C-alpha positions in Angstrom: -97.7 -51.3 70.2 -97.8 -51.4 66.6 -96.9 -53.5 64.3 -94.9 -53.7 61.2 -95.4 -57.6 58.9 -92.1 -56.7 57.4 -89.1 -58.7 59.4 -86.5 -61.2 59.7 -85.4 -62.9 62.7 -82.8 -65.3 63.7 -82.8 -68.8 66.3 -80.3 -71.6 66.5 -79.5 -73.9 69.1 -76.6 -76.5 69.5 -76.3 -79.4 71.4 -74.9 -83.2 71.9 -72.6 -82.1 68.4 -76.1 -81.3 66.5 -77.5 -78.4 65.5 -80.9 -76.6 64.5 -81.1 -72.8 62.8 -84.0 -71.3 61.1 -84.7 -67.7 59.4 -88.2 -66.1 59.5 -88.8 -63.8 57.5 -92.3 -61.9 56.9 -93.8 -59.6 54.0 -97.0 -57.7 54.1 -99.9 -59.8 52.8 -104.0 -59.5 54.1 -104.0 -62.7 55.4 -101.0 -65.6 57.9 -99.6 -67.2 55.0 -96.9 -69.8 56.5 -93.9 -71.9 54.1 -91.8 -74.0 55.9 -88.9 -75.6 53.9 -87.9 -78.1 56.2 -85.1 -80.7 55.7 -86.4 -84.3 55.6 -85.0 -85.2 59.4 -87.5 -81.9 60.6 -90.3 -83.5 58.8 -92.3 -84.5 62.0 -92.0 -81.4 63.7 -94.0 -79.2 61.0 -97.3 -78.8 62.7 -95.4 -77.8 66.3 -93.9 -75.5 64.1 -96.8 -73.6 62.4 -99.0 -73.9 65.2 -96.1 -71.6 67.5 -96.4 -69.6 64.9 -99.7 -68.6 64.2 -99.9 -68.7 67.9 -97.7 -65.6 67.9 -99.0 -64.1 64.2 -101.5 -62.9 62.7 -101.2 -61.2 59.3 -98.3 -62.1 56.5 -96.9 -63.7 54.0 -94.2 -65.6 56.7 -91.1 -67.6 54.7 -89.4 -70.0 57.4 -86.1 -72.0 56.1 -85.0 -74.4 58.5 -81.5 -76.6 58.8 -80.1 -79.7 60.8 -76.0 -80.4 61.4 -75.5 -83.6 63.1 -72.0 -84.5 63.6 -72.4 -87.4 66.2 -68.8 -89.0 66.0 -71.7 -92.2 65.7 -74.1 -90.8 63.1 -72.9 -93.2 60.4 -72.2 -96.9 60.6 -70.3 -98.7 57.5 -70.5 -102.1 57.2 -68.3 -104.3 55.0 -70.0 -107.5 52.7 -67.1 -109.9 53.2 -68.6 -113.1 51.1 -69.6 -109.9 48.2 -66.0 -108.7 48.8 -64.4 -112.2 48.5 -66.5 -112.9 45.6 -65.1 -110.2 43.5 -61.5 -110.5 44.7 -61.9 -114.9 43.7 -63.6 -113.5 39.6 -61.3 -111.4 39.9 -58.0 -113.8 40.2 -60.0 -116.9 38.2 -60.8 -113.3 35.4 -56.4 -112.3 35.9 -55.4 -116.2 35.5 -57.5 -117.0 32.5 -55.8 -114.7 30.5 -52.6 -114.2 31.8 -53.2 -110.8 33.6 -50.5 -109.2 37.0 -54.0 -110.7 39.8 -52.3 -108.0 41.7 -54.3 -105.6 43.2 -54.9 -102.4 45.8 -57.8 -101.7 48.2 -59.0 -98.8 45.9 -59.5 -100.7 43.3 -62.3 -103.1 46.1 -63.9 -100.0 47.7 -65.5 -98.8 44.5 -66.9 -101.6 43.9 -70.2 -101.4 44.5 -72.8 -102.3 47.5 -69.7 -103.9 49.2 -70.0 -101.0 52.1 -72.9 -100.3 53.5 -73.7 -96.7 54.6 -76.7 -96.8 58.1 -77.5 -93.8 59.4 -78.7 -93.7 63.0 -81.6 -92.6 63.5 -82.2 -89.7 65.3 -82.9 -88.7 68.8 -86.7 -86.8 67.8 -86.3 -86.2 71.2 -83.9 -83.4 71.2 -84.3 -82.7 68.3 -88.2 -81.2 69.1 -86.4 -79.3 71.4 -83.2 -77.8 69.6 -86.4 -76.9 66.9 -88.7 -75.6 69.7 -85.5 -74.0 71.4 -84.6 -72.4 68.1 -87.6 -71.3 66.5 -88.4 -69.4 69.9 -85.1 -67.6 69.7 -86.3 -66.8 65.7 -89.1 -65.9 66.6 -88.0 -63.3 69.4 -86.1 -61.3 66.9 -88.1 -60.9 64.3 -90.6 -59.3 67.0 -88.1 -56.6 67.8 -87.4 -56.1 64.1 -91.7 -56.2 63.4 -91.9 -53.7 66.4 -88.7 -51.1 65.8 -90.3 -50.9 62.1 -93.8 -50.4 63.7 -92.6 -47.5 65.3 -91.4 -45.7 62.6 -94.6 -46.6 60.2 -96.6 -44.4 63.6 -94.5 -42.4 64.3 -94.7 -41.1 60.5 -99.0 -41.8 60.2 -99.5 -39.6 63.2 -97.5 -37.0 61.7 -99.0 -37.6 58.4 -102.8 -37.5 60.3 -101.5 -34.4 62.3 -100.6 -32.7 58.5 -104.7 -33.5 57.0 -105.9 -31.9 60.2 -104.6 -29.0 60.2 -105.6 -28.8 56.0 -108.7 -30.0 56.9 -108.7 -26.7 59.4 -107.5 -24.6 56.7 -111.1 -25.9 54.7 -113.3 -25.1 57.0 -111.9 -21.2 57.8 -112.1 -20.7 54.1 -115.5 -22.2 52.9 -118.1 -20.2 55.1 -115.9 -17.5 52.5 -116.6 -19.5 49.6 -120.9 -18.6 50.1 -119.8 -15.0 50.9 -117.5 -14.5 47.3 -119.7 -16.6 45.1 -122.3 -14.2 46.8 -120.4 -11.0 45.6 -119.9 -12.1 42.4 -123.2 -13.2 41.3 -124.3 -9.1 42.0 -121.9 -8.2 40.0 -122.5 -10.5 37.1 -126.4 -9.9 38.0 -126.0 -5.8 38.0 -123.3 -5.7 35.1 -126.2 -7.7 32.8 -129.3 -6.0 33.6 -128.2 -2.6 33.9 -130.4 -0.2 35.2 -132.8 -3.3 35.9 -133.2 -3.6 39.7 -132.0 -6.8 41.3 -134.8 -9.8 42.4 -133.6 -9.9 45.8 -135.9 -12.8 46.4 -134.8 -14.1 44.2 -131.0 -13.9 44.7 -131.6 -14.8 48.0 -132.5 -18.0 46.8 -129.7 -18.8 44.0 -127.5 -17.9 46.8 -129.2 -20.1 49.3 -129.5 -22.5 47.0 -125.3 -22.8 45.8 -124.4 -22.6 50.0 -126.7 -26.0 50.6 -125.6 -27.3 47.8 -121.3 -26.6 48.9 -122.0 -27.4 52.2 -118.8 -29.7 54.0 -119.7 -29.1 57.2 -121.3 -32.7 57.7 -118.6 -33.9 56.0 -115.6 -31.5 57.8 -116.9 -33.5 61.1 -116.4 -37.1 60.2 -113.2 -35.8 58.7 -112.2 -35.0 62.3 -113.7 -37.6 63.6 -111.4 -40.4 61.4 -108.9 -38.4 62.1 -109.5 -38.8 66.3 -110.4 -42.3 65.5 -107.2 -43.1 64.2 -105.0 -41.3 66.0 -106.8 -43.5 68.5 -106.3 -47.0 67.0 -102.4 -46.2 66.4 -101.5 -44.9 69.6 -103.3 -48.7 71.4 -101.6 -50.6 69.4 -101.9 -54.4 68.6 -103.1 -55.8 65.6 -104.8 -53.1 64.0 -103.1 -53.3 60.7 -107.1 -54.2 59.1 -109.7 -51.0 61.3 -107.0 -48.6 60.2 -107.3 -49.9 56.5 -111.2 -49.7 57.6 -110.9 -45.6 58.7 -108.8 -45.0 55.9 -111.2 -46.0 53.3 -113.7 -43.8 55.3 -111.5 -40.4 55.5 -111.1 -41.3 51.7 -114.7 -41.1 51.2 -115.3 -38.0 52.7 -112.6 -35.9 51.1 -114.1 -36.9 47.8 -117.4 -36.1 48.8 -115.5 -32.4 50.2 -113.8 -32.1 46.7 -117.1 -33.3 44.7 -119.0 -30.2 46.2 -116.2 -27.3 46.3 -116.8 -24.7 44.0 -113.3 -23.1 45.3 -110.4 -23.7 43.7 -108.3 -22.8 46.6 -110.7 -25.9 48.6 -109.5 -28.1 45.5 -105.8 -27.8 46.2 -106.0 -28.2 49.4 -108.5 -31.7 48.7 -105.4 -32.2 46.2 -103.5 -32.5 48.6 -105.1 -34.4 52.0 -105.7 -36.7 49.3 -102.3 -37.6 48.3 -101.2 -37.7 52.4 -104.2 -39.9 52.7 -103.0 -42.3 50.1 -99.1 -42.5 51.5 -101.0 -43.1 54.6 -102.5 -46.5 53.1 -99.6 -47.5 51.6 -98.2 -47.7 54.8 -101.0 -49.2 56.9 -100.8 -52.6 54.6 -97.6 -53.5 56.5 -98.9 -53.5 59.6 -100.0 -56.0 61.0 
């Protein structure tokens, strides 16, 4: 089965009031390009995440978005600096007495003073965080793989159908090719006789000219190679796996052969079929850019 490089996967893992969520988005790219966006608490897991992705994917631009929520009851500790608070209270009372102000003030005024409270976050459980990350990542990669397989099957179906269409058009060119020489013979003979009027036709020179035209416009080898490339394309698609680069090479060779057929062709019908084949090859090439 061929795999599309385009896909999306999401995974989530929860335990002990902690939750890790990971989203993975992939698009086509010539090589594997992994980009991670991790919260600070998960930064120590970057290499583990990157290595896991590299084991599963071989090509494509990969965007990874991770989030971490810790709702553990002991996550945050608030400590009151009583000595500092009392110093503030004493100073405020002294200021009130000196200026004959009302010395009464509520606790909210004290709470708003900077540095009275110290907020401390408990150290993360790195083992649990790694376990949750690995679970969420595995789920995200699994859903991503399912989507890439599904998209890959659509691509394979479309490419094979276009290859079959090209095959039928190549057969049409193959059937038409021998007729081109015969038509050229008849047209050349009629034109020469018209020009020469009563003069006898030089059969040797005439046959030499026809033979030269036949040799120059012979596309048998190109048709054989093009059909061979089409078979390779279909076999590679059926085999599946990581085949994007190989398919790209095959399509380049198909394009080379059809261009040669077009340059050798001296027939309007063959030229029309060549144009149609080149159009289908280009559509296949575009589709292949999305295959891993």
